[in-house]
C-alpha positions as CSV (number, residue, x, y, z in Angstrom):
1,M,-41.5,-57.4,36.5
2,R,-39.7,-59.3,39.1
3,V,-42.8,-59.2,41.3
4,L,-44.9,-60.9,38.7
5,Y,-42.1,-63.4,38.1
6,T,-42.1,-64.3,41.7
7,L,-45.9,-64.5,41.8
8,L,-45.9,-66.9,38.9
9,L,-43.2,-68.9,40.7
10,R,-45.3,-69.2,43.8
11,L,-48.4,-70.3,41.8
12,A,-46.2,-72.9,40.1
13,L,-45.0,-74.4,43.4
14,P,-47.4,-77.4,43.5
15,L,-46.3,-78.3,39.9
16,V,-42.7,-77.9,40.9
17,L,-43.0,-80.3,43.8
18,A,-45.0,-82.8,41.7
19,R,-42.3,-82.8,39.1
20,L,-39.5,-83.2,41.7
21,W,-41.4,-86.2,43.2
22,W,-42.1,-87.7,39.6
23,R,-38.4,-87.5,38.6
24,G,-37.6,-89.2,41.9
25,R,-39.2,-92.3,40.5
26,R,-36.2,-93.0,38.3
27,E,-33.6,-90.8,40.1
28,P,-34.0,-91.1,43.8
29,G,-31.6,-88.3,44.4
30,Y,-34.5,-85.9,43.5
31,R,-36.3,-87.1,46.7
32,E,-33.3,-86.4,48.9
33,F,-32.3,-83.0,50.5
34,I,-35.6,-81.4,49.5
35,A,-35.2,-78.9,52.2
36,E,-32.1,-77.5,50.5
37,R,-34.2,-76.5,47.6
38,F,-35.9,-74.0,49.9
39,G,-32.8,-72.6,51.4
40,R,-32.6,-74.9,54.5
41,Y,-29.2,-76.5,55.1
42,G,-27.6,-78.6,57.9
43,G,-23.9,-79.0,58.9
44,D,-21.2,-76.6,59.7
45,V,-20.2,-73.6,57.6
46,A,-16.7,-72.4,57.0
47,P,-15.9,-68.8,57.8
48,R,-14.7,-68.0,54.2
49,V,-16.8,-69.5,51.3
50,L,-16.3,-69.5,47.6
51,W,-19.6,-70.5,45.9
52,I,-19.6,-72.1,42.4
53,H,-22.9,-73.1,40.8
54,A,-22.9,-75.8,38.2
55,V,-26.4,-76.8,37.2
56,S,-25.7,-80.4,36.0
57,V,-23.1,-83.1,35.0
58,G,-21.5,-81.1,32.1
59,E,-21.1,-77.9,34.1
60,V,-19.7,-79.8,37.1
61,R,-17.1,-81.3,35.0
62,A,-16.3,-78.0,33.2
63,A,-15.9,-76.2,36.5
64,S,-13.2,-78.6,37.7
65,P,-10.1,-76.8,36.5
66,L,-11.5,-73.5,37.9
67,I,-12.3,-75.1,41.3
68,R,-8.9,-76.7,41.5
69,A,-7.1,-73.4,40.7
70,L,-9.2,-71.4,43.2
71,Q,-8.5,-74.0,45.9
72,A,-4.8,-73.7,45.1
73,A,-4.9,-69.9,45.1
74,L,-7.1,-69.5,48.1
75,P,-6.3,-72.5,50.5
76,D,-8.0,-70.7,53.5
77,H,-11.4,-70.7,51.6
78,A,-13.9,-73.5,51.5
79,V,-15.6,-74.2,48.2
80,L,-19.4,-74.6,48.1
81,L,-20.5,-76.4,44.8
82,T,-24.2,-76.2,44.2
83,C,-26.2,-78.1,41.5
84,T,-29.7,-78.4,40.3
85,T,-29.9,-82.0,39.1
86,A,-29.5,-85.2,41.0
87,S,-27.0,-86.5,38.5
88,G,-25.0,-83.3,38.7
89,R,-24.8,-83.7,42.5
90,A,-23.7,-87.3,42.1
91,M,-21.0,-86.3,39.6
92,A,-19.8,-83.5,42.0
93,K,-19.3,-86.2,44.8
94,Q,-17.5,-88.4,42.3
95,V,-15.2,-85.7,40.9
96,Y,-14.5,-83.8,44.1
97,G,-15.2,-86.1,47.0
98,E,-15.0,-84.3,50.3
99,S,-12.8,-81.5,49.0
100,V,-15.9,-79.4,48.3
101,L,-19.2,-79.0,50.1
102,C,-22.0,-80.1,47.8
103,A,-25.6,-78.8,48.0
104,Y,-28.7,-78.0,45.9
105,L,-29.2,-74.4,44.8
106,P,-32.6,-73.2,46.2
107,Y,-35.5,-72.5,44.0
108,D,-35.6,-68.8,43.0
109,Y,-38.0,-67.7,45.8
110,P,-36.8,-64.6,47.6
111,E,-37.0,-66.1,51.1
112,A,-35.2,-69.3,49.9
113,V,-32.4,-67.5,48.3
114,Q,-32.1,-65.1,51.4
115,R,-31.7,-68.1,53.7
116,F,-29.1,-69.5,51.4
117,I,-27.1,-66.3,51.4
118,E,-27.4,-65.8,55.1
119,R,-26.4,-69.4,55.8
120,F,-23.2,-69.6,53.7
121,R,-22.4,-65.8,53.2
122,P,-20.1,-66.5,50.3
123,R,-17.4,-63.9,49.5
124,L,-17.8,-64.7,45.8
125,G,-20.3,-66.4,43.7
126,V,-19.6,-68.0,40.3
127,L,-22.4,-69.1,38.1
128,M,-21.4,-71.5,35.2
129,E,-22.4,-70.8,31.6
130,T,-26.0,-69.4,31.5
131,E,-27.6,-69.7,34.9
132,I,-29.7,-66.4,35.2
133,W,-32.0,-66.4,38.3
134,P,-33.4,-62.9,38.8
135,N,-34.2,-63.2,42.5
136,L,-30.9,-64.9,43.4
137,I,-28.9,-62.3,41.5
138,A,-30.8,-59.4,43.0
139,A,-30.2,-60.8,46.5
140,C,-26.5,-61.1,45.9
141,A,-26.4,-57.6,44.7
142,A,-28.3,-56.4,47.8
143,C,-25.8,-58.2,50.0
144,E,-22.8,-56.9,47.9
145,I,-21.7,-60.4,47.0
146,P,-19.7,-60.1,43.7
147,L,-21.0,-62.5,41.0
148,V,-19.1,-63.8,38.0
149,L,-20.9,-65.5,35.0
150,A,-18.2,-68.0,34.1
151,N,-17.6,-69.9,30.8
152,A,-20.5,-67.8,29.6
153,R,-22.2,-68.7,26.3
154,M,-25.2,-67.1,24.6
155,S,-26.7,-68.4,21.4
156,E,-28.8,-66.2,19.0
157,K,-31.8,-68.3,20.1
158,S,-31.2,-67.8,23.8
159,S,-30.5,-64.1,23.4
160,A,-33.8,-63.6,21.5
161,A,-35.7,-65.5,24.3
162,Y,-34.1,-63.1,27.1
163,E,-34.9,-60.1,25.0
164,R,-38.6,-61.0,25.1
165,W,-38.4,-60.6,28.9
166,W,-36.1,-57.6,28.8
167,S,-37.4,-55.9,32.0
168,L,-36.9,-59.0,34.0
169,F,-33.5,-60.1,32.7
170,Y,-31.7,-56.8,31.9
171,P,-31.3,-55.9,35.6
172,A,-30.0,-59.5,36.2
173,F,-27.3,-59.4,33.5
174,A,-26.4,-55.8,34.6
175,S,-25.8,-56.9,38.2
176,F,-22.9,-59.3,37.3
177,S,-19.6,-58.0,38.6
178,A,-17.8,-59.7,35.7
179,V,-18.8,-61.9,32.7
180,C,-16.2,-64.3,31.3
181,A,-17.5,-65.2,27.8
182,Q,-16.3,-68.2,25.7
183,S,-16.1,-66.2,22.5
184,A,-16.3,-62.7,20.9
185,D,-19.9,-63.5,19.6
186,D,-20.9,-64.6,23.1
187,A,-19.5,-61.5,24.6
188,D,-21.4,-59.3,22.1
189,R,-24.7,-60.9,22.8
190,L,-24.2,-60.7,26.6
191,R,-23.3,-57.0,26.4
192,G,-26.5,-56.5,24.4
193,L,-28.6,-58.1,27.2
194,G,-27.1,-55.7,29.8
195,A,-23.8,-57.2,31.0
196,S,-21.3,-54.3,31.4
197,V,-18.0,-55.9,32.4
198,V,-17.4,-58.5,29.8
199,Q,-14.2,-60.1,28.7
200,V,-13.5,-63.0,26.2
201,S,-11.8,-65.6,28.5
202,G,-12.1,-68.7,26.4
203,N,-13.7,-72.1,27.2
204,L,-12.9,-73.8,30.5
205,K,-13.7,-77.1,28.9
206,F,-10.4,-76.9,26.9
207,D,-8.6,-77.0,30.2
208,V,-10.4,-80.1,31.6
209,E,-7.9,-82.9,32.2
210,L,-9.1,-86.3,31.1
211,D,-8.6,-89.2,33.6
212,A,-5.4,-90.6,32.1
213,A,-6.0,-94.0,33.8
214,Q,-9.4,-94.3,32.4
215,L,-8.2,-93.4,29.0
216,E,-5.5,-96.0,29.0
217,R,-8.0,-98.6,30.3
218,G,-10.3,-97.8,27.3
219,R,-7.4,-98.1,24.9
220,L,-6.5,-101.5,26.4
221,W,-10.1,-102.7,26.2
222,R,-10.2,-101.8,22.5
223,R,-7.0,-103.7,21.8
224,R,-8.2,-106.7,23.6
225,L,-11.6,-106.5,21.9
226,G,-9.9,-106.6,18.4
227,R,-12.8,-105.0,16.6
228,P,-13.6,-101.5,15.2
229,V,-15.6,-99.4,17.6
230,L,-18.1,-96.6,16.8
231,L,-19.2,-94.6,19.8
232,F,-22.6,-92.9,20.2
233,A,-21.5,-90.4,22.9
234,S,-24.0,-88.7,25.3
235,T,-27.0,-89.4,23.2
236,R,-30.5,-88.0,24.0
237,E,-33.9,-89.5,23.8
238,G,-34.9,-90.8,20.4
239,E,-31.4,-90.4,18.9
240,E,-30.1,-93.9,19.5
241,Q,-32.7,-95.6,17.3
242,V,-32.3,-93.1,14.6
243,L,-28.5,-93.6,14.4
244,L,-28.8,-97.4,14.7
245,D,-31.3,-97.4,11.8
246,A,-28.9,-95.4,9.7
247,L,-26.0,-98.0,10.0
248,P,-25.2,-100.1,6.9
249,A,-25.7,-103.9,6.8
250,W,-23.5,-105.3,9.8
251,D,-20.3,-106.8,8.7
252,G,-20.0,-109.0,11.8
253,K,-17.1,-107.0,13.3
254,L,-18.3,-103.4,14.0
255,L,-19.2,-102.8,17.7
256,V,-21.5,-99.9,18.4
257,V,-21.0,-98.5,21.9
258,V,-24.1,-96.4,23.0
259,V,-23.6,-94.1,26.1
260,P,-26.7,-92.0,26.8
261,R,-26.4,-88.6,28.4
262,H,-28.7,-89.3,31.3
263,P,-28.4,-92.4,33.5
264,Q,-32.1,-92.6,34.2
265,R,-32.4,-93.9,30.5
266,F,-30.1,-96.9,31.0
267,E,-32.9,-99.4,31.5
268,A,-35.1,-98.0,28.7
269,L,-32.3,-98.5,26.3
270,A,-31.2,-102.0,27.5
271,P,-33.4,-103.7,24.8
272,L,-31.3,-102.1,22.0
273,A,-28.1,-103.7,23.2
274,Q,-26.9,-107.3,23.5
275,A,-24.4,-106.5,26.2
276,R,-23.9,-103.7,28.8
277,R,-20.9,-102.5,30.7
278,S,-22.5,-102.9,34.2
279,R,-22.4,-106.8,33.7
280,D,-20.4,-107.6,30.7
281,E,-16.6,-106.6,30.6
282,F,-16.7,-107.4,26.8
283,P,-19.4,-108.1,24.3
284,A,-19.4,-111.6,23.0
285,V,-18.5,-112.5,19.3
286,G,-21.7,-111.8,17.3
287,Q,-22.9,-109.0,19.5
288,K,-23.3,-105.6,17.8
289,V,-24.5,-103.1,20.3
290,Y,-22.8,-102.5,23.7
291,L,-24.6,-100.2,26.2
292,G,-22.3,-97.9,28.3
293,D,-24.4,-97.9,31.4
294,S,-21.9,-96.4,33.8
295,M,-21.4,-92.9,35.3
296,G,-18.1,-90.9,35.1
297,E,-16.4,-93.1,32.5
298,M,-16.5,-91.0,29.3
299,A,-12.6,-91.0,29.3
300,F,-12.8,-94.8,29.1
301,Y,-15.3,-94.7,26.3
302,Y,-13.4,-92.2,24.3
303,G,-10.2,-94.3,24.8
304,A,-12.1,-97.5,23.6
305,C,-13.4,-96.1,20.3
306,D,-12.2,-95.4,16.8
307,V,-14.7,-92.6,16.0
308,A,-17.2,-90.7,18.2
309,V,-20.7,-89.5,17.0
310,I,-21.7,-86.7,19.4
311,G,-25.3,-86.9,20.8
312,G,-27.7,-84.1,21.4
313,S,-26.9,-82.9,17.9
314,F,-29.6,-84.7,16.0
315,A,-32.5,-83.0,17.7
316,P,-32.8,-79.3,18.3
317,L,-31.0,-79.5,21.6
318,G,-27.6,-77.8,20.9
319,G,-25.4,-80.8,21.1
320,Q,-23.1,-82.2,23.9
321,N,-19.5,-81.6,24.7
322,L,-17.2,-82.5,21.8
323,I,-14.0,-81.2,23.4
324,E,-13.3,-84.2,25.6
325,A,-13.4,-86.4,22.5
326,L,-10.9,-84.0,20.8
327,A,-8.6,-84.0,23.8
328,A,-8.7,-87.9,23.8
329,G,-7.6,-87.9,20.2
330,V,-10.8,-89.2,18.7
331,P,-12.2,-88.1,15.4
332,V,-15.6,-86.5,15.9
333,V,-18.7,-86.5,13.8
334,A,-21.5,-84.2,15.0
335,G,-25.0,-83.6,13.8
336,P,-26.6,-80.2,12.7
337,S,-27.6,-78.9,16.1
338,M,-24.5,-77.9,18.0
339,Y,-25.4,-74.3,19.1
340,N,-24.3,-75.0,22.7
341,F,-20.8,-75.6,21.4
342,A,-20.9,-73.4,18.4
343,E,-17.4,-71.9,18.7
344,A,-15.7,-75.3,19.6
345,T,-17.5,-77.0,16.8
346,R,-16.5,-74.3,14.3
347,L,-12.9,-74.4,15.4
348,A,-12.8,-78.3,15.3
349,V,-14.3,-78.4,11.8
350,E,-11.9,-75.8,10.5
351,A,-8.9,-77.6,12.1
352,G,-9.8,-80.8,10.4
353,A,-10.6,-82.5,13.8
354,A,-14.3,-82.9,13.3
355,L,-17.1,-83.4,10.6
356,Q,-20.5,-81.9,10.9
357,A,-23.3,-83.6,9.1
358,A,-26.8,-82.5,8.1
359,D,-28.6,-85.5,9.6
360,A,-28.2,-88.9,11.1
361,P,-27.7,-90.9,7.9
362,S,-25.0,-88.4,6.7
363,A,-23.3,-88.6,10.1
364,I,-23.3,-92.4,9.9
365,R,-21.9,-92.5,6.4
366,A,-19.1,-90.0,7.5
367,A,-18.4,-92.0,10.6
368,M,-18.2,-95.3,8.8
369,S,-15.8,-93.9,6.2
370,L,-13.5,-92.8,9.0
371,V,-13.7,-96.2,10.6
372,D,-12.3,-97.7,7.3
373,K,-9.5,-95.0,7.0
374,S,-6.8,-95.3,9.7
375,E,-4.7,-92.6,8.1
376,K,-7.5,-90.1,8.1
377,R,-8.4,-91.0,11.7
378,E,-4.8,-90.3,12.9
379,A,-4.7,-87.0,11.1
380,M,-8.0,-85.9,12.7
381,A,-6.8,-87.2,16.2
382,A,-3.7,-85.1,15.9
383,A,-5.6,-82.1,14.8
384,G,-8.0,-82.5,17.8
385,K,-5.2,-82.6,20.3
386,N,-3.4,-79.7,18.8
387,L,-6.6,-77.6,18.9
388,C,-7.2,-78.4,22.6
389,E,-3.6,-77.4,23.3
390,A,-3.8,-74.2,21.5
391,N,-7.0,-73.1,23.3
392,R,-6.0,-73.8,26.8
393,G,-5.6,-70.9,29.3
394,A,-9.2,-70.0,30.1
395,T,-8.7,-71.1,33.8
396,Q,-5.9,-68.6,34.5
397,R,-8.0,-65.7,32.9
398,H,-11.1,-66.8,35.0
399,V,-9.0,-67.0,38.3
400,A,-7.5,-63.6,37.7
401,T,-11.0,-62.1,37.4
402,C,-12.1,-63.9,40.6
403,L,-9.0,-62.8,42.6
404,K,-9.5,-59.2,41.4
405,L,-13.1,-59.0,42.6
406,L,-12.1,-60.6,46.0
407,K,-9.6,-57.8,46.6
């Protein structure tokens, strides 16, 4: 089956390159380091390498406590962080600077992944969440490189999709040296797909430390603004207009801050806003919508808001990370589609730190009700912080697994 998979990949190469070039129109990073996507890298290579793969922005940020802990435990090893998206690579540079080597993961062609392995010769590979590349995993197994599937999650929908291609993906899941699942349900589904060494390690995102300085700047910004602030956090295409349309008649005070998930959409969303962070420190009196068109400032936006509505949850996309909002002490309202954060959402709702609504109008009604009730907001904020504190510890469990494999 892997032979057929590889043949289809080869036939798709012209489309892959065309899409790469097309995406580069709005994100120039896609037109840079193209050779890396075929396993060709420059620069020096450290003798001992730990390799972490984080596909995009969310995974790059989620990996931060694990990377920091591995660097502390193994100071004689260099960390190679690979990404797939241009925004993920940009975020990696922003978060880690020169403390890690950043590169693109090659496409899953046998010769490309073989060049990658021969170039870096990692002692250990860590794939974040649900990155399953059959040729890459097979090449690592052939070269006896232990692989960990970290912070692993597996929804019912994804599990069913992998089962349809059982003969291709079962050997891949079975090849992992260890799987660190976020929850017991994730662990059961991963075992069902072929993973043999599976443990429930918790969610690394509970261990991510928010930028305290950014958070305080956001709180100061809100105090100086002197208006209630409703945040649309990490919204996806089409959600902004639906949420704005659901708002009640404007009272002349509420400020809606819209922060899209993908930076390439900043310009497309500019007509919806009367002010934007890249040029206006504060919105003027009489302005209702403020566009958060900056990268790496989610802690600022959470500090600046009274209530956060989580994007990616009003279309069948699985939602975006609500844990950062909880850690910042922000009441959360999510839409119906949160399967990418199913366990965290369940815990947050049960703890009284979040509300989950059936659709955008219901979410806006719930959020507006919270804007008007400071005592309720304070109770939800405290519940969110307590929930995050109670679920810390995934990093230590992941590191223990990695060190055991390195021995």
